[in-house]
C-alpha positions as CSV (number, residue, x, y, z in Angstrom):
1,X,-5.6,-13.3,22.5
2,X,-7.9,-12.0,25.2
3,X,-11.3,-13.5,24.3
4,X,-10.4,-13.9,20.7
5,X,-9.3,-17.3,19.5
6,X,-6.3,-16.7,17.2
7,X,-4.5,-19.0,14.8
8,X,-1.0,-17.9,13.7
9,X,0.3,-19.3,10.4
10,X,4.1,-19.0,10.1
11,X,5.0,-21.4,7.3
12,X,4.4,-21.4,3.5
13,X,3.0,-24.9,3.7
14,X,0.2,-24.0,6.1
15,X,-0.3,-20.7,4.4
16,X,-1.1,-22.5,1.2
17,X,-3.5,-24.8,3.0
18,X,-5.3,-21.9,4.6
19,X,-5.3,-19.5,1.7
20,X,-5.7,-21.9,-1.1
21,X,-7.1,-25.3,-0.1
22,X,-9.5,-23.9,2.5
23,X,-9.8,-20.4,1.0
24,X,-13.6,-20.5,1.1
25,X,-13.6,-21.5,4.8
26,X,-11.2,-18.8,5.8
27,X,-12.2,-15.9,3.5
28,X,-13.9,-13.9,6.3
29,X,-12.4,-10.9,8.0
30,X,-11.7,-10.0,11.5
31,X,-13.0,-6.4,11.8
32,X,-11.3,-4.0,14.3
33,X,-13.5,-2.1,16.6
34,X,-12.1,1.2,15.1
35,X,-13.6,0.4,11.7
36,X,-17.1,0.5,13.2
37,X,-16.6,4.2,13.4
38,X,-19.2,5.8,11.1
39,X,-20.0,2.3,9.8
40,X,-16.9,2.0,7.7
41,X,-16.9,-1.8,8.4
42,X,-20.2,-2.1,6.5
43,X,-18.9,-0.6,3.3
44,X,-15.1,-1.1,3.3
45,X,-14.0,-3.5,0.5
46,X,-11.1,-5.1,2.5
47,X,-13.4,-6.0,5.4
48,X,-16.7,-6.9,3.7
49,X,-17.7,-10.5,3.7
50,X,-16.9,-12.3,0.4
51,X,-20.5,-11.9,-0.8
52,X,-22.3,-10.3,-3.7
53,X,-21.5,-6.7,-2.7
54,X,-17.8,-7.6,-2.3
55,X,-17.6,-9.2,-5.7
56,X,-19.4,-6.3,-7.3
57,X,-17.0,-3.7,-5.8
58,X,-14.0,-5.8,-6.8
59,X,-15.4,-6.1,-10.4
60,X,-16.0,-2.3,-10.6
61,X,-12.4,-1.5,-9.4
62,X,-10.9,-4.0,-11.9
63,X,-12.9,-2.7,-14.8
64,X,-12.6,1.0,-14.0
65,X,-9.1,1.2,-12.5
66,X,-6.9,-1.9,-12.3
67,X,-7.4,-3.6,-15.7
68,X,-4.5,-3.6,-18.1
69,X,-6.4,-1.3,-20.5
70,X,-7.2,1.2,-17.7
71,X,-3.7,1.1,-16.3
72,X,-2.2,1.8,-19.7
73,X,-4.6,4.7,-20.4
74,X,-3.8,6.3,-17.0
75,X,0.0,6.0,-17.1
76,X,0.3,9.6,-18.4
77,X,-1.0,10.8,-15.1
78,X,1.7,8.8,-13.2
79,X,4.4,10.0,-15.6
80,X,3.4,13.6,-15.0
81,X,3.6,13.2,-11.2
82,X,7.0,11.4,-11.5
83,X,8.3,14.4,-13.5
84,X,7.1,16.7,-10.7
85,X,9.0,14.5,-8.2
86,X,12.1,14.7,-10.4
87,X,11.8,18.5,-10.7
88,X,11.4,18.8,-6.9
89,X,14.4,16.7,-6.1
90,X,16.4,18.6,-8.7
91,X,15.4,21.9,-7.0
92,X,16.6,20.5,-3.7
93,X,19.8,19.5,-5.4
94,X,20.4,23.1,-6.7
95,X,19.6,24.6,-3.3
96,X,21.5,22.1,-1.3
97,X,18.4,21.0,0.6
98,X,17.9,17.6,2.1
99,X,15.0,15.4,0.8
100,X,12.7,13.6,3.2
101,X,12.2,10.4,1.1
102,X,9.0,9.5,2.9
103,X,7.5,12.9,2.5
104,X,8.4,13.3,-1.1
105,X,7.1,9.8,-2.1
106,X,3.9,10.4,0.0
107,X,3.2,13.6,-1.9
108,X,3.8,11.9,-5.2
109,X,1.6,8.9,-4.3
110,X,-1.2,11.2,-3.0
111,X,-1.2,13.2,-6.3
112,X,-1.2,10.1,-8.4
113,X,-4.3,8.8,-6.7
114,X,-6.1,12.1,-6.4
115,X,-5.6,12.8,-10.1
116,X,-6.8,9.3,-11.0
117,X,-9.8,9.7,-8.8
118,X,-10.7,13.4,-9.1
119,X,-8.5,14.9,-11.9
120,X,-6.8,17.2,-9.3
121,X,-3.6,17.3,-7.2
122,X,-4.1,17.2,-3.5
123,X,-0.5,18.1,-2.5
124,X,2.3,20.4,-3.3
125,X,6.0,19.8,-2.6
126,X,6.6,23.4,-1.6
127,X,3.5,24.2,0.3
128,X,1.7,23.3,3.5
129,X,-1.7,23.8,1.9
130,X,-2.3,20.0,1.7
131,X,-0.9,19.3,5.2
132,X,-4.4,18.9,6.8
133,X,-5.4,16.2,4.3
134,X,-2.1,14.4,4.8
135,X,-2.5,14.6,8.6
136,X,-6.0,13.2,8.4
137,X,-4.9,10.2,6.3
138,X,-1.9,9.5,8.6
139,X,-4.1,9.7,11.7
140,X,-6.7,7.4,10.3
141,X,-4.0,4.8,9.4
142,X,-2.4,5.3,12.9
143,X,-5.8,4.7,14.6
144,X,-6.7,1.6,12.6
145,X,-3.2,0.1,13.2
146,X,-3.0,0.9,16.9
147,X,-3.3,-2.2,19.2
148,X,-6.7,-1.8,20.8
149,X,-7.7,-3.7,24.0
150,X,-11.3,-3.5,22.9
151,X,-10.6,-5.9,20.1
152,X,-9.6,-8.6,22.5
153,X,-11.9,-7.8,25.5
154,X,-15.4,-7.0,24.0
155,X,-16.7,-5.4,27.2
156,X,-14.1,-2.6,26.7
157,X,-15.7,-1.7,23.4
158,X,-18.2,0.6,25.1
159,X,-15.6,2.0,27.5
160,X,-12.9,2.7,24.9
161,X,-10.2,3.0,27.6
162,X,-7.4,4.1,25.1
163,X,-9.6,6.6,23.3
164,X,-8.8,5.0,20.0
165,X,-12.4,4.7,18.8
166,X,-13.1,8.3,19.6
167,X,-10.0,9.5,17.7
168,X,-10.8,7.2,14.8
169,X,-14.4,8.6,14.6
170,X,-13.0,12.1,14.6
171,X,-10.5,11.6,11.8
172,X,-12.8,9.4,9.7
173,X,-15.4,12.2,10.0
174,X,-13.0,14.8,8.7
175,X,-11.9,12.5,5.8
176,X,-15.5,11.7,4.9
177,X,-16.4,15.4,5.0
178,X,-13.7,16.2,2.4
179,X,-14.7,13.4,0.1
180,X,-18.4,14.0,0.4
181,X,-17.8,17.7,-0.5
182,X,-15.9,16.7,-3.6
183,X,-18.7,14.3,-4.6
184,X,-21.4,16.9,-4.1
185,X,-19.5,19.5,-6.1
186,X,-19.0,17.0,-9.0
187,X,-22.7,16.0,-8.9
188,X,-23.6,19.7,-9.3
189,X,-21.2,20.2,-12.2
190,X,-22.0,17.1,-14.1
191,X,-23.0,17.9,-17.7
192,X,-21.0,21.2,-17.7
193,X,-17.5,19.8,-17.2
194,X,-16.3,16.7,-18.9
195,X,-14.2,14.5,-16.7
196,X,-12.6,11.2,-17.4
197,X,-11.7,9.9,-13.9
198,X,-12.8,7.2,-11.5
199,X,-15.3,9.5,-9.7
200,X,-17.1,10.1,-12.9
201,X,-17.3,6.4,-13.7
202,X,-18.6,5.7,-10.2
203,X,-21.2,8.5,-10.4
204,X,-22.4,7.0,-13.8
205,X,-23.1,3.8,-11.9
206,X,-24.8,5.8,-9.1
207,X,-27.0,7.7,-11.6
208,X,-28.3,4.7,-13.4
209,X,-32.1,4.1,-13.4
210,X,-31.3,1.1,-11.2
211,X,-28.2,2.3,-9.3
212,X,-25.3,-0.1,-8.8
213,X,-23.8,2.0,-6.1
214,X,-25.0,4.4,-3.4
215,X,-23.3,7.6,-2.5
216,X,-22.1,6.0,0.7
217,X,-20.6,3.1,-1.3
218,X,-18.6,5.7,-3.3
219,X,-17.4,7.6,-0.3
220,X,-16.1,4.5,1.5
221,X,-14.6,3.1,-1.6
222,X,-12.6,6.3,-2.2
223,X,-11.6,6.2,1.4
224,X,-10.1,2.6,0.9
225,X,-8.3,3.7,-2.2
226,X,-6.7,6.7,-0.5
227,X,-5.6,4.8,2.6
228,X,-4.3,1.9,0.6
229,X,-2.3,3.8,-2.0
230,X,-0.8,6.5,0.2
231,X,0.4,4.2,2.9
232,X,2.0,1.2,1.2
233,X,3.8,2.7,-1.8
234,X,5.8,5.4,0.0
235,X,6.8,2.9,2.7
236,X,8.1,0.4,0.2
237,X,10.1,3.0,-1.7
238,X,11.6,4.4,1.5
239,X,12.7,1.0,2.6
240,X,14.2,0.4,-0.8
241,X,16.2,3.7,-0.8
242,X,17.4,2.9,2.7
243,X,18.7,-0.5,1.8
244,X,20.4,0.8,-1.4
245,X,22.1,3.6,0.5
246,X,23.3,1.0,3.0
247,X,24.6,-1.1,0.1
248,X,26.4,1.3,-2.4
249,X,27.5,-1.6,-4.7
250,X,23.9,-2.7,-5.2
251,X,22.9,0.9,-5.8
252,X,25.6,1.2,-8.4
253,X,24.4,-2.1,-10.1
254,X,20.8,-0.8,-10.2
255,X,21.9,2.6,-11.7
256,X,24.0,0.8,-14.3
257,X,21.0,-1.3,-15.4
258,X,18.8,1.7,-15.6
259,X,21.4,3.6,-17.7
260,X,21.7,0.7,-20.1
261,X,17.9,0.4,-20.6
262,X,16.6,3.9,-20.2
263,X,19.6,5.9,-21.3
264,X,19.3,9.7,-20.8
265,X,15.5,9.8,-20.3
266,X,14.7,11.2,-16.9
267,X,11.4,9.4,-16.3
268,X,11.1,5.7,-16.8
269,X,8.3,4.3,-18.8
270,X,6.1,1.6,-17.2
271,X,6.8,-0.6,-20.3
272,X,10.5,-0.6,-19.3
273,X,9.9,-2.5,-16.0
274,X,10.1,-5.9,-17.6
275,X,13.4,-5.0,-19.1
276,X,14.9,-4.3,-15.6
277,X,15.4,-7.6,-13.9
278,X,17.7,-6.2,-11.2
279,X,15.2,-3.4,-10.3
280,X,12.5,-6.0,-10.1
281,X,14.7,-8.2,-7.9
282,X,15.3,-5.2,-5.6
283,X,11.5,-4.6,-5.2
284,X,10.9,-8.2,-4.5
285,X,13.6,-8.3,-1.9
286,X,12.2,-5.2,-0.2
287,X,8.8,-6.9,0.0
288,X,10.4,-10.0,1.5
289,X,12.6,-8.2,4.0
290,X,10.2,-5.3,4.9
291,X,6.6,-6.5,4.0
292,X,4.1,-3.6,4.3
293,X,1.6,-6.0,5.8
294,X,3.7,-8.4,8.1
295,X,0.6,-10.2,9.2
296,X,-1.5,-9.5,6.1
297,X,-5.1,-8.3,6.8
298,X,-6.5,-10.8,9.4
299,X,-8.7,-13.5,8.1
300,X,-11.6,-15.2,9.9
301,X,-12.9,-18.7,9.8
302,X,-16.5,-18.6,8.4
303,X,-16.7,-22.4,9.0
304,X,-14.9,-24.9,11.2
305,X,-12.1,-26.7,9.5
306,X,-9.3,-29.2,10.4
307,X,-5.7,-28.3,9.5
308,X,-2.9,-30.8,10.2
309,X,-5.0,-32.5,12.8
310,X,-6.0,-29.3,14.6
311,X,-9.5,-28.0,14.7
312,X,-9.8,-24.3,13.6
313,X,-13.1,-23.2,15.1
314,X,-15.6,-21.0,13.4
315,X,-15.0,-17.2,14.0
316,X,-11.3,-17.8,14.9
317,X,-9.0,-15.0,13.8
318,X,-6.2,-16.2,11.4
319,X,-2.9,-14.2,11.2
320,X,-0.6,-15.2,8.3
321,X,2.8,-14.2,9.6
322,X,4.7,-13.5,6.4
323,X,7.3,-11.5,8.3
324,X,8.3,-14.7,10.1
325,X,8.4,-16.9,7.0
326,X,10.3,-14.2,5.0
327,X,13.1,-14.5,7.6
328,X,13.1,-18.3,8.0
329,X,16.6,-19.6,7.4
330,X,15.1,-23.0,6.4
331,X,13.4,-21.1,3.5
332,X,15.9,-18.3,2.6
333,X,19.6,-18.2,2.8
334,X,21.0,-15.3,4.9
335,X,17.4,-14.2,5.5
336,X,18.3,-11.0,7.4
337,X,20.5,-9.7,4.6
338,X,19.5,-7.5,1.7
339,X,20.3,-9.7,-1.3
340,X,18.2,-8.8,-4.5
341,X,20.3,-11.4,-6.4
342,X,18.4,-14.2,-4.8
343,X,15.4,-13.3,-7.0
344,X,17.5,-13.3,-10.2
345,X,17.8,-17.1,-10.1
346,X,14.2,-17.8,-9.0
347,X,11.0,-17.2,-11.0
348,X,8.9,-15.9,-8.1
349,X,6.3,-13.1,-8.6
350,X,3.6,-11.4,-6.5
351,X,0.5,-13.2,-7.8
352,X,0.0,-15.3,-4.7
353,X,1.0,-18.7,-6.2
354,X,4.3,-19.2,-4.4
355,X,3.4,-19.2,-0.7
356,X,6.9,-18.4,0.6
357,X,6.4,-15.0,-1.0
358,X,2.9,-13.5,-0.7
359,X,3.4,-9.8,0.3
360,X,0.0,-9.0,-1.3
361,X,-1.8,-12.0,0.1
362,X,-3.3,-14.9,-1.9
363,X,-6.6,-16.5,-2.8
364,X,-9.8,-14.6,-3.3
365,X,-8.6,-12.0,-0.8
366,X,-5.4,-11.0,-2.6
367,X,-5.0,-7.2,-2.8
368,X,-7.0,-5.9,-5.8
369,X,-4.6,-3.0,-6.2
370,X,-1.6,-5.2,-6.9
371,X,-1.3,-4.3,-10.6
372,X,-1.2,-0.6,-9.9
373,X,1.1,-0.9,-6.9
374,X,3.5,-3.0,-8.9
375,X,3.9,-0.3,-11.5
376,X,4.1,2.6,-9.2
377,X,6.7,1.2,-6.8
378,X,9.1,0.3,-9.7
379,X,8.8,3.6,-11.6
380,X,9.0,5.8,-8.5
381,X,12.1,4.0,-7.2
382,X,13.7,4.1,-10.6
383,X,13.1,7.8,-10.9
384,X,14.9,8.5,-7.7
385,X,18.0,6.4,-8.3
386,X,18.3,6.9,-12.1
387,X,18.4,10.7,-12.1
388,X,20.4,11.5,-8.9
389,X,23.3,10.4,-6.8
390,X,22.5,10.5,-3.0
391,X,24.6,11.6,0.0
392,X,23.7,11.0,3.6
393,X,23.5,13.7,6.1
394,X,26.9,14.9,7.4
395,X,28.5,12.4,9.8
396,X,26.1,9.5,9.0
397,X,27.7,6.4,7.5
398,X,25.7,3.9,5.4
399,X,25.9,1.3,8.2
400,X,24.5,3.8,10.7
401,X,21.2,4.3,8.9
402,X,18.4,3.6,11.4
403,X,16.5,0.5,10.1
404,X,14.2,0.1,13.1
405,X,10.5,-0.4,12.4
406,X,7.2,1.0,13.5
407,X,3.7,-0.3,12.7
408,X,0.5,1.5,11.9
409,X,-1.6,-0.3,9.2
410,X,1.7,-1.0,7.5
411,X,5.3,-1.5,8.4
412,X,7.2,1.8,8.3
413,X,10.7,3.0,9.1
414,X,10.7,4.3,12.6
415,X,12.7,7.4,11.5
416,X,12.3,9.1,8.2
417,X,15.1,8.6,5.7
418,X,16.7,11.9,4.6
419,X,19.5,12.4,2.1
420,X,21.0,15.0,-0.1
421,X,20.5,14.6,-3.9
422,X,23.4,15.3,-6.2
423,X,23.4,15.7,-10.0
424,X,25.0,12.9,-12.0
């Protein structure tokens, strides 16, 4: 691809070889030119080399945010945000207003992560006050995900013919300014206000006699957390709602299961997820049919290796095309159809062990936020379908829902899904 040697992996067998057998040889990252804006590539966890700094950051995130104990202790925050989502949709129902599923789920995801990180909501359903921050996050994701000629023809890096690097630097700068302001305010208030959030835990590490993190480390880590959580979860939930609205019988089956397990409670408990096999099957099928990262995050060969008789040279870019393997008729029956039932008969999960289904990657580079994403997607989707019936906009039939795709850093619906909520 241009001057960049690229290996495309499109089968589970070769994906297993690359991500498991030769995990150490292919654990590098191809870094887009845009991430060099304001040196994000030197601090960003997803793009750091798998060295001591990378291991330290993953350990910190696991201990402070993604461990079972931490997730259980923070679920009250997520329950509160889901109740606000439910209240907002109910208000739309009373007023006869349409709900933009992508916008509503984005606001909920943003508040979940901002409350976890900073103990404050960044967004409001009925206000434009948070629109600037939303626009900054969206534009950063759009810039990073835009095809950039400079990635394939190095000489163009200094010319920036598409202006992508300039735009990225601008929006990254705005995002960093917001986060650095929050960090500075917290540093000034430490000792007077007791906070029990991730920022406080990170600042404890920063303020040690021998600091484990710098302030730059914290800013870039928070950037990664915001971008990762507000881009993937809303997209997955929107795809799920679209598929369920196109398939009323499957929607009905999901609602029946939720009614049997949850009863009249409006907000699902995270402990209920394991009791909802059909809901879990829906989420798995969405990840198969509409993977948020259709090529995963690009890997890079840190050493030459031989795969099936082919030499993979050092520094080659490796794209794992899970979109292709997820739609391979040799692997999946009726691969283009939405069939959650296929997962009821197969014990397949997200942990990267079954290489025909690795939406979060596999090996040492598997997504560290998987435990949180798993919980949030299930409970957010359940909240929307358990508490309301949904009607499409006038004149639109289920089969007419636009299912075309667009790609930034993740795979989104090209047009936002909008529907009218109705009380049960």
